[in-house]
Biotite code that builds the C-alpha atoms (Angstrom):
import biotite.structure as struc

atoms = struc.array([
    struc.Atom([0.000, 0.000, 0.000], chain_id="A", res_id=1, res_name="MET", atom_name="CA", element="C"),
    struc.Atom([1.330, 3.434, -0.828], chain_id="A", res_id=2, res_name="PRO", atom_name="CA", element="C"),
    struc.Atom([2.421, 5.457, 2.172], chain_id="A", res_id=3, res_name="THR", atom_name="CA", element="C"),
    struc.Atom([0.572, 8.760, 2.212], chain_id="A", res_id=4, res_name="LEU", atom_name="CA", element="C"),
    struc.Atom([1.481, 11.982, 3.914], chain_id="A", res_id=5, res_name="THR", atom_name="CA", element="C"),
    struc.Atom([-1.349, 13.774, 5.737], chain_id="A", res_id=6, res_name="PRO", atom_name="CA", element="C"),
    struc.Atom([-1.473, 16.266, 2.866], chain_id="A", res_id=7, res_name="GLU", atom_name="CA", element="C"),
    struc.Atom([-1.768, 13.511, 0.266], chain_id="A", res_id=8, res_name="GLN", atom_name="CA", element="C"),
    struc.Atom([-4.482, 11.796, 2.274], chain_id="A", res_id=9, res_name="TRP", atom_name="CA", element="C"),
    struc.Atom([-6.438, 15.031, 2.568], chain_id="A", res_id=10, res_name="GLN", atom_name="CA", element="C"),
    struc.Atom([-6.171, 15.512, -1.194], chain_id="A", res_id=11, res_name="ARG", atom_name="CA", element="C"),
    struc.Atom([-7.089, 11.957, -2.154], chain_id="A", res_id=12, res_name="VAL", atom_name="CA", element="C"),
    struc.Atom([-9.762, 11.075, 0.421], chain_id="A", res_id=13, res_name="SER", atom_name="CA", element="C"),
    struc.Atom([-12.711, 12.796, -1.262], chain_id="A", res_id=14, res_name="SER", atom_name="CA", element="C"),
    struc.Atom([-11.783, 11.240, -4.603], chain_id="A", res_id=15, res_name="TYR", atom_name="CA", element="C"),
    struc.Atom([-11.515, 7.850, -2.950], chain_id="A", res_id=16, res_name="LEU", atom_name="CA", element="C"),
    struc.Atom([-15.017, 8.309, -1.547], chain_id="A", res_id=17, res_name="ASP", atom_name="CA", element="C"),
    struc.Atom([-16.243, 9.114, -5.062], chain_id="A", res_id=18, res_name="GLN", atom_name="CA", element="C"),
    struc.Atom([-14.560, 6.002, -6.433], chain_id="A", res_id=19, res_name="ALA", atom_name="CA", element="C"),
    struc.Atom([-16.160, 3.783, -3.772], chain_id="A", res_id=20, res_name="PHE", atom_name="CA", element="C"),
    struc.Atom([-19.568, 5.256, -4.611], chain_id="A", res_id=21, res_name="ASP", atom_name="CA", element="C"),
    struc.Atom([-19.199, 4.296, -8.273], chain_id="A", res_id=22, res_name="LEU", atom_name="CA", element="C"),
    struc.Atom([-20.091, 0.854, -9.582], chain_id="A", res_id=23, res_name="PRO", atom_name="CA", element="C"),
    struc.Atom([-16.963, -1.120, -10.531], chain_id="A", res_id=24, res_name="HIS", atom_name="CA", element="C"),
    struc.Atom([-18.056, -0.943, -14.167], chain_id="A", res_id=25, res_name="SER", atom_name="CA", element="C"),
    struc.Atom([-17.769, 2.871, -14.130], chain_id="A", res_id=26, res_name="GLU", atom_name="CA", element="C"),
    struc.Atom([-14.530, 3.265, -12.178], chain_id="A", res_id=27, res_name="ARG", atom_name="CA", element="C"),
    struc.Atom([-12.191, 2.686, -15.111], chain_id="A", res_id=28, res_name="SER", atom_name="CA", element="C"),
    struc.Atom([-13.770, 5.399, -17.231], chain_id="A", res_id=29, res_name="ALA", atom_name="CA", element="C"),
    struc.Atom([-13.798, 7.752, -14.244], chain_id="A", res_id=30, res_name="TRP", atom_name="CA", element="C"),
    struc.Atom([-10.092, 7.114, -13.633], chain_id="A", res_id=31, res_name="LEU", atom_name="CA", element="C"),
    struc.Atom([-9.288, 7.727, -17.313], chain_id="A", res_id=32, res_name="VAL", atom_name="CA", element="C"),
    struc.Atom([-11.088, 11.052, -17.130], chain_id="A", res_id=33, res_name="SER", atom_name="CA", element="C"),
    struc.Atom([-9.329, 11.980, -13.893], chain_id="A", res_id=34, res_name="LEU", atom_name="CA", element="C"),
    struc.Atom([-5.967, 10.949, -15.362], chain_id="A", res_id=35, res_name="ARG", atom_name="CA", element="C"),
    struc.Atom([-6.398, 13.636, -18.045], chain_id="A", res_id=36, res_name="GLN", atom_name="CA", element="C"),
    struc.Atom([-6.773, 16.258, -15.310], chain_id="A", res_id=37, res_name="GLU", atom_name="CA", element="C"),
    struc.Atom([-4.217, 14.931, -12.786], chain_id="A", res_id=38, res_name="ASP", atom_name="CA", element="C"),
    struc.Atom([-2.192, 11.861, -13.713], chain_id="A", res_id=39, res_name="ALA", atom_name="CA", element="C"),
    struc.Atom([-0.454, 11.596, -10.325], chain_id="A", res_id=40, res_name="ASP", atom_name="CA", element="C"),
    struc.Atom([-3.727, 11.686, -8.414], chain_id="A", res_id=41, res_name="LEU", atom_name="CA", element="C"),
    struc.Atom([-5.286, 9.090, -10.715], chain_id="A", res_id=42, res_name="ALA", atom_name="CA", element="C"),
    struc.Atom([-2.278, 6.777, -10.294], chain_id="A", res_id=43, res_name="SER", atom_name="CA", element="C"),
    struc.Atom([-2.445, 7.081, -6.526], chain_id="A", res_id=44, res_name="LEU", atom_name="CA", element="C"),
    struc.Atom([-6.172, 6.364, -6.507], chain_id="A", res_id=45, res_name="LEU", atom_name="CA", element="C"),
    struc.Atom([-5.683, 3.390, -8.787], chain_id="A", res_id=46, res_name="GLU", atom_name="CA", element="C"),
    struc.Atom([-3.056, 1.954, -6.424], chain_id="A", res_id=47, res_name="ALA", atom_name="CA", element="C"),
    struc.Atom([-5.336, 2.440, -3.416], chain_id="A", res_id=48, res_name="LEU", atom_name="CA", element="C"),
    struc.Atom([-8.301, 0.853, -5.194], chain_id="A", res_id=49, res_name="LEU", atom_name="CA", element="C"),
    struc.Atom([-6.192, -2.140, -6.244], chain_id="A", res_id=50, res_name="GLU", atom_name="CA", element="C"),
    struc.Atom([-5.028, -2.565, -2.648], chain_id="A", res_id=51, res_name="GLU", atom_name="CA", element="C"),
    struc.Atom([-8.639, -2.465, -1.462], chain_id="A", res_id=52, res_name="GLN", atom_name="CA", element="C"),
    struc.Atom([-9.617, -5.112, -4.023], chain_id="A", res_id=53, res_name="GLN", atom_name="CA", element="C"),
    struc.Atom([-6.765, -7.379, -2.855], chain_id="A", res_id=54, res_name="ARG", atom_name="CA", element="C"),
    struc.Atom([-7.847, -6.943, 0.764], chain_id="A", res_id=55, res_name="ALA", atom_name="CA", element="C"),
    struc.Atom([-11.442, -7.799, -0.148], chain_id="A", res_id=56, res_name="ASP", atom_name="CA", element="C"),
    struc.Atom([-10.313, -10.881, -2.063], chain_id="A", res_id=57, res_name="ALA", atom_name="CA", element="C"),
    struc.Atom([-8.351, -12.049, 0.981], chain_id="A", res_id=58, res_name="GLU", atom_name="CA", element="C"),
    struc.Atom([-11.372, -11.534, 3.203], chain_id="A", res_id=59, res_name="GLY", atom_name="CA", element="C"),
    struc.Atom([-9.866, -8.687, 5.197], chain_id="A", res_id=60, res_name="PHE", atom_name="CA", element="C"),
    struc.Atom([-12.284, -7.405, 7.861], chain_id="A", res_id=61, res_name="LEU", atom_name="CA", element="C"),
    struc.Atom([-14.870, -10.041, 7.020], chain_id="A", res_id=62, res_name="GLN", atom_name="CA", element="C"),
    struc.Atom([-16.534, -11.766, 9.912], chain_id="A", res_id=63, res_name="ILE", atom_name="CA", element="C"),
    struc.Atom([-16.679, -15.519, 9.803], chain_id="A", res_id=64, res_name="SER", atom_name="CA", element="C"),
    struc.Atom([-19.369, -17.375, 11.661], chain_id="A", res_id=65, res_name="CYS", atom_name="CA", element="C"),
    struc.Atom([-18.141, -20.031, 14.013], chain_id="A", res_id=66, res_name="LEU", atom_name="CA", element="C"),
    struc.Atom([-20.571, -22.888, 14.520], chain_id="A", res_id=67, res_name="SER", atom_name="CA", element="C"),
])
């Protein structure tokens, strides 16, 4: 996971919220559009979203039921 400074986090957090609100099918197009405005920001968001997908795939923060 990329290490973010407080300033980077403040800059990226609202965009990350937007990305999470979008359906997965729309995120790629949104990132392409953002990349045209700010390539560094789009790359950082892409890295964070990929990390989140890996964590989800590994079951991070998922509760398992013990029977």
